[in-house]
C-alpha positions as CSV (number, residue, x, y, z in Angstrom):
1,M,-11.6,7.8,9.6
2,G,-14.6,5.6,8.8
3,R,-13.3,4.2,5.6
4,K,-13.2,0.7,4.3
5,F,-9.8,-0.9,3.4
6,E,-10.0,-3.1,0.4
7,V,-7.6,-6.0,0.6
8,R,-5.2,-5.8,-2.3
9,K,-3.0,-8.8,-1.8
10,L,-1.6,-10.4,-4.9
11,S,-4.1,-13.1,-5.9
12,M,-2.5,-16.5,-6.3
13,A,-2.2,-17.2,-10.0
14,K,-4.3,-19.8,-11.8
15,T,-1.6,-20.5,-14.4
16,Q,2.1,-21.3,-14.0
17,G,3.1,-18.3,-16.1
18,A,1.2,-15.9,-13.9
19,K,2.6,-17.6,-10.8
20,I,6.1,-17.1,-12.2
21,K,5.3,-13.4,-12.7
22,V,4.4,-13.0,-9.0
23,Y,7.7,-14.7,-8.0
24,S,9.6,-12.4,-10.3
25,K,8.1,-9.3,-8.8
26,Y,8.9,-10.4,-5.3
27,G,12.4,-11.5,-6.3
28,K,13.1,-8.1,-7.8
29,E,11.8,-6.2,-4.8
30,I,13.7,-8.4,-2.3
31,Y,16.9,-8.0,-4.4
32,V,16.6,-4.2,-4.4
33,C,15.8,-4.1,-0.7
34,A,18.8,-6.3,0.3
35,K,21.2,-4.5,-2.1
36,N,20.2,-1.0,-0.9
37,G,20.3,-2.0,2.8
38,S,21.6,-5.1,4.5
39,P,21.1,-8.7,3.1
40,D,20.5,-9.8,6.7
41,P,16.8,-9.7,7.6
42,E,17.6,-9.4,11.3
43,S,19.2,-5.9,10.8
44,N,17.1,-4.9,7.7
45,L,13.6,-4.5,9.0
46,A,12.2,-3.6,5.6
47,L,13.7,-6.8,4.1
48,R,12.3,-8.9,7.0
49,R,8.8,-7.5,6.4
50,L,9.1,-8.2,2.6
51,I,10.3,-11.8,3.2
52,E,7.4,-12.4,5.5
53,K,4.9,-11.0,3.0
54,A,6.4,-13.1,0.2
55,K,6.1,-16.3,2.3
56,K,2.5,-15.5,3.1
57,D,1.9,-15.2,-0.7
58,Q,3.5,-18.6,-1.0
59,V,6.7,-17.5,-2.8
60,P,9.2,-20.5,-2.6
61,S,12.2,-20.1,-0.3
62,H,14.6,-20.7,-3.1
63,V,13.3,-17.6,-4.9
64,I,13.8,-15.5,-1.8
65,E,17.3,-16.9,-1.1
66,K,18.4,-16.5,-4.8
67,A,17.4,-12.8,-4.7
68,I,19.3,-12.2,-1.4
69,D,22.4,-14.1,-2.7
70,K,22.3,-12.0,-5.8
71,A,22.3,-8.8,-3.7
72,K,25.2,-10.1,-1.6
73,G,27.2,-10.5,-4.9
74,G,27.3,-6.8,-5.3
75,G,26.8,-6.9,-9.1
76,G,23.6,-7.3,-11.0
77,E,21.1,-4.8,-12.3
78,D,20.5,-1.3,-11.0
79,F,16.8,-0.8,-10.4
80,A,15.2,2.5,-9.5
81,T,11.8,3.2,-8.1
82,A,9.2,5.0,-10.2
83,R,5.8,6.1,-9.2
84,Y,3.0,7.2,-11.5
85,E,-0.4,8.7,-10.6
86,G,-3.6,9.4,-12.4
87,F,-7.3,8.7,-12.8
88,G,-8.7,5.3,-13.8
89,P,-12.1,4.4,-15.3
90,G,-14.9,6.0,-13.4
91,N,-12.6,8.8,-12.3
92,C,-11.1,6.7,-9.5
93,M,-7.6,7.7,-8.2
94,V,-4.7,5.4,-8.9
95,I,-1.0,5.1,-7.8
96,V,1.3,2.8,-9.6
97,D,4.6,1.8,-8.0
98,C,7.4,0.3,-10.2
99,L,10.9,-1.0,-10.0
100,T,12.8,-0.4,-13.3
101,D,16.1,-0.5,-15.0
102,N,14.8,1.7,-17.9
103,N,12.6,4.6,-16.9
104,N,11.6,5.4,-20.5
105,R,10.4,1.9,-21.2
106,T,8.5,1.7,-17.9
107,F,6.8,5.1,-18.4
108,M,5.7,4.1,-21.9
109,D,4.3,0.8,-20.8
110,V,2.4,2.3,-17.9
111,R,1.2,5.2,-20.0
112,Q,-0.2,2.7,-22.6
113,C,-2.2,1.0,-19.8
114,F,-3.8,4.3,-19.0
115,V,-4.4,5.5,-22.6
116,K,-5.9,2.2,-23.8
117,N,-8.3,1.8,-20.9
118,H,-10.1,5.2,-20.7
119,A,-7.7,6.4,-17.9
120,K,-5.6,9.5,-17.6
121,I,-2.0,9.6,-16.3
122,G,-0.9,12.7,-14.4
123,G,2.2,14.2,-13.0
124,P,3.8,13.5,-9.5
125,G,1.4,14.5,-6.7
126,T,-1.7,14.4,-8.9
127,V,-3.6,12.1,-6.5
128,G,-0.9,11.1,-3.9
129,H,-2.1,13.8,-1.5
130,M,-5.4,11.9,-1.3
131,F,-3.8,8.8,0.1
132,E,-2.1,8.1,3.4
133,H,1.0,5.9,3.8
134,Q,-0.2,3.4,6.4
135,A,0.6,0.2,8.1
136,V,-2.5,-2.0,7.8
137,F,-3.3,-5.1,9.8
138,Q,-6.5,-7.3,9.5
139,F,-7.6,-10.2,11.6
140,N,-10.8,-11.9,12.8
141,G,-12.4,-10.2,15.8
142,D,-15.3,-8.2,17.0
143,D,-14.0,-6.1,20.0
144,E,-12.1,-3.2,18.5
145,E,-12.2,-1.3,21.9
146,A,-10.2,-4.1,23.6
147,V,-7.7,-4.1,20.7
148,L,-7.3,-0.4,21.0
149,E,-6.8,-0.6,24.7
150,N,-4.1,-3.3,24.3
151,L,-2.3,-1.2,21.8
152,M,-2.5,1.9,24.0
153,M,-1.1,-0.1,26.9
154,E,1.9,-1.0,24.6
155,D,2.3,2.7,23.8
156,V,1.5,2.2,20.1
157,D,0.5,5.1,17.9
158,V,-2.7,4.1,16.1
159,S,-4.5,6.1,13.4
160,D,-7.8,4.2,13.3
161,I,-9.4,0.9,14.1
162,E,-12.5,-0.5,12.3
163,C,-14.6,-3.5,12.8
164,E,-16.8,-4.8,10.0
165,D,-18.4,-8.3,9.5
166,G,-16.2,-9.9,12.2
167,V,-13.0,-8.5,10.8
168,I,-10.9,-5.9,12.7
169,T,-8.6,-3.5,10.7
170,V,-5.9,-1.5,12.4
171,Y,-4.3,1.5,10.7
172,A,-1.1,3.1,12.0
173,P,1.6,5.3,10.6
174,H,3.9,3.2,8.3
175,T,6.8,3.9,10.6
176,E,5.0,2.0,13.4
177,F,4.7,-1.3,11.4
178,F,6.8,-3.5,13.6
179,K,5.8,-1.9,16.8
180,V,2.1,-2.6,16.0
181,K,2.8,-6.1,14.9
182,N,4.8,-6.9,18.0
183,A,2.1,-5.4,20.2
184,L,-0.7,-7.4,18.5
185,T,1.2,-10.7,18.8
186,A,2.2,-9.9,22.4
187,T,-1.2,-9.0,23.7
188,M,-3.1,-11.5,21.5
189,P,-0.8,-14.5,21.1
190,D,-3.4,-16.6,19.2
191,V,-4.2,-13.9,16.6
192,T,-3.7,-14.8,12.9
193,L,-2.9,-11.7,10.9
194,D,-4.6,-12.1,7.5
195,V,-3.2,-8.8,6.3
196,E,0.0,-7.2,7.5
197,E,1.4,-4.7,5.0
198,I,2.3,-1.1,4.3
199,S,-0.1,0.4,1.8
200,F,-1.4,3.7,0.4
201,V,-4.8,4.0,2.0
202,P,-7.3,6.4,0.2
203,Q,-8.9,9.1,2.3
204,T,-12.1,8.8,0.3
205,M,-13.6,6.1,-2.0
206,T,-15.0,6.5,-5.5
207,E,-17.9,4.2,-6.4
208,I,-17.7,2.9,-10.0
209,S,-20.6,1.1,-11.7
210,G,-21.9,0.0,-15.1
211,D,-19.4,-0.2,-18.0
212,D,-16.7,1.4,-15.8
213,V,-16.5,-1.8,-13.8
214,A,-15.3,-4.0,-16.7
215,A,-13.0,-1.1,-17.9
216,F,-11.5,-0.8,-14.5
217,E,-10.8,-4.6,-14.2
218,K,-9.2,-4.5,-17.7
219,F,-7.1,-1.5,-16.6
220,L,-5.9,-3.4,-13.5
221,D,-5.1,-6.5,-15.5
222,A,-3.1,-4.4,-18.0
223,L,-1.0,-2.8,-15.2
224,N,-0.4,-6.1,-13.4
225,D,0.8,-7.6,-16.7
226,C,3.6,-5.0,-16.8
227,D,6.9,-6.6,-15.6
228,D,8.0,-3.4,-13.9
229,V,4.8,-2.7,-11.9
230,Q,5.1,-3.8,-8.3
231,N,2.0,-2.4,-6.6
232,V,-1.2,-0.7,-7.7
233,Y,-3.2,1.3,-5.2
234,H,-6.6,2.9,-5.9
235,N,-9.7,4.2,-4.3
236,A,-12.3,2.4,-6.5
237,E,-15.2,0.8,-4.8
238,I,-17.3,-1.5,-7.0
239,A,-21.0,-0.7,-6.7
240,D,-23.2,-3.6,-5.5
């Protein structure tokens, strides 16, 4: 595929208020995952993956446990998923995933982020067809052929493997997440997975430069400040 994956992990907040916002987003997502499936991570693979990701982003255990206990109670809010697509500054493509208990409020909040930042929101499918739903793993290494051989020996379906600046990135169908992870840890027991997530990976990148860079960063900040926004995916590549 020959494309570069930009790590889009939630950056750890510099202020207590921003840190609480990160915890709130994870708590909501864990609650919904546990409520819609099983609250037991051993039988709910999606929940297990989400908990592991939350711990990697340093979300405290009590936040995770509270969300699961809330789901076990059976009451609580009814959240629904919402996805918005469009074009950001510099004509880059953007997908915004939300969890909401009020679709009208969420749409208006997200729409304002687009309108106020030289971006254009579109309808469902506007840019989604230009992204692939992939499991993505990144770790230090320089021998992608050996990694590919290991995964093939474990009968894992891999979409692509890239090696750049001493970092190996493995792409696979999102349904293969745990199979890839188990294969990597089994064949390379000392490996440290710096990234292990399911993401929307763009098929092509759009380079943005000049005034569009500041506008794009302001646009992302506005989206991340929305309480209902869970994840933002894009194909923007900042010009050097």
